[in-house]
C-alpha positions as CSV (number, residue, x, y, z in Angstrom):
1,X,-18.3,78.4,23.4
2,X,-19.7,75.5,25.3
3,X,-21.5,72.4,24.0
4,X,-24.8,71.0,25.0
5,X,-23.1,68.8,27.7
6,X,-20.7,71.4,29.1
7,X,-22.3,71.2,32.6
8,X,-22.5,67.4,32.6
9,X,-18.9,66.4,31.6
10,X,-18.1,65.0,35.1
11,X,-21.3,63.1,35.3
12,X,-20.9,61.7,31.8
13,X,-17.5,60.3,32.7
14,X,-18.9,58.7,35.8
15,X,-21.8,57.3,33.8
16,X,-19.3,55.9,31.3
17,X,-17.3,54.3,34.0
18,X,-20.4,52.8,35.5
19,X,-21.5,51.5,32.1
20,X,-18.1,49.9,31.5
21,X,-18.2,48.2,35.0
22,X,-21.7,46.8,34.2
23,X,-20.5,45.6,30.8
24,X,-17.5,43.9,32.5
25,X,-19.8,42.2,35.0
26,X,-22.2,41.0,32.3
27,X,-19.2,39.6,30.2
28,X,-17.9,37.8,33.3
29,X,-21.3,36.3,34.0
30,X,-21.6,35.1,30.4
31,X,-18.1,33.5,30.6
32,X,-19.2,31.7,33.8
33,X,-22.3,30.5,32.1
34,X,-20.5,29.3,29.0
35,X,-18.0,27.3,31.2
36,X,-21.0,25.7,32.9
37,X,-22.5,24.8,29.5
38,X,-19.2,23.3,28.4
39,X,-19.0,21.2,31.6
40,X,-22.6,20.0,31.0
41,X,-21.8,19.1,27.4
42,X,-18.7,17.1,28.5
43,X,-20.7,15.1,31.0
44,X,-23.4,14.5,28.3
45,X,-20.6,13.2,26.0
46,X,-19.6,10.7,28.6
47,X,-23.2,9.5,29.0
48,X,-23.9,9.4,25.2
49,X,-20.9,7.9,23.4
50,X,-22.7,7.9,20.1
51,X,-22.9,11.7,20.3
52,X,-19.6,12.3,22.1
53,X,-17.7,13.9,19.2
54,X,-20.5,16.4,18.4
55,X,-21.0,17.3,22.1
56,X,-17.3,17.7,22.7
57,X,-17.1,20.1,19.7
58,X,-19.9,22.2,21.2
59,X,-18.2,22.1,24.6
60,X,-15.0,23.4,23.0
61,X,-17.0,26.2,21.2
62,X,-18.5,27.2,24.6
63,X,-15.1,27.3,26.2
64,X,-13.7,29.5,23.3
65,X,-16.7,31.9,23.8
66,X,-16.1,31.9,27.6
67,X,-12.5,33.0,26.9
68,X,-13.7,35.7,24.6
69,X,-16.1,37.0,27.2
70,X,-13.4,36.9,29.9
71,X,-11.2,39.0,27.6
72,X,-14.1,41.4,27.1
73,X,-14.6,41.7,30.9
74,X,-10.9,42.5,31.3
75,X,-11.0,45.1,28.6
76,X,-14.1,46.8,30.1
77,X,-12.5,46.7,33.5
78,X,-9.4,48.7,32.4
79,X,-9.5,52.4,33.4
80,X,-9.9,54.9,30.6
């Protein structure tokens, strides 16, 4: 017996690989953006000392999110 996708197994694998590559690319782009956000917040903290602690906390959160997204990009890049 064959299933509904019997003739498309090779194509589905390729589509899955392409989707994983695209997800990895998006995760890497998000990580880059989050790093830029963190850098901006750090500069703002220097310019506005009265808000420095709050801005530095947000910068650290952005850096943690960037790390998470880089890890996702790595995971999606691994062959299956």
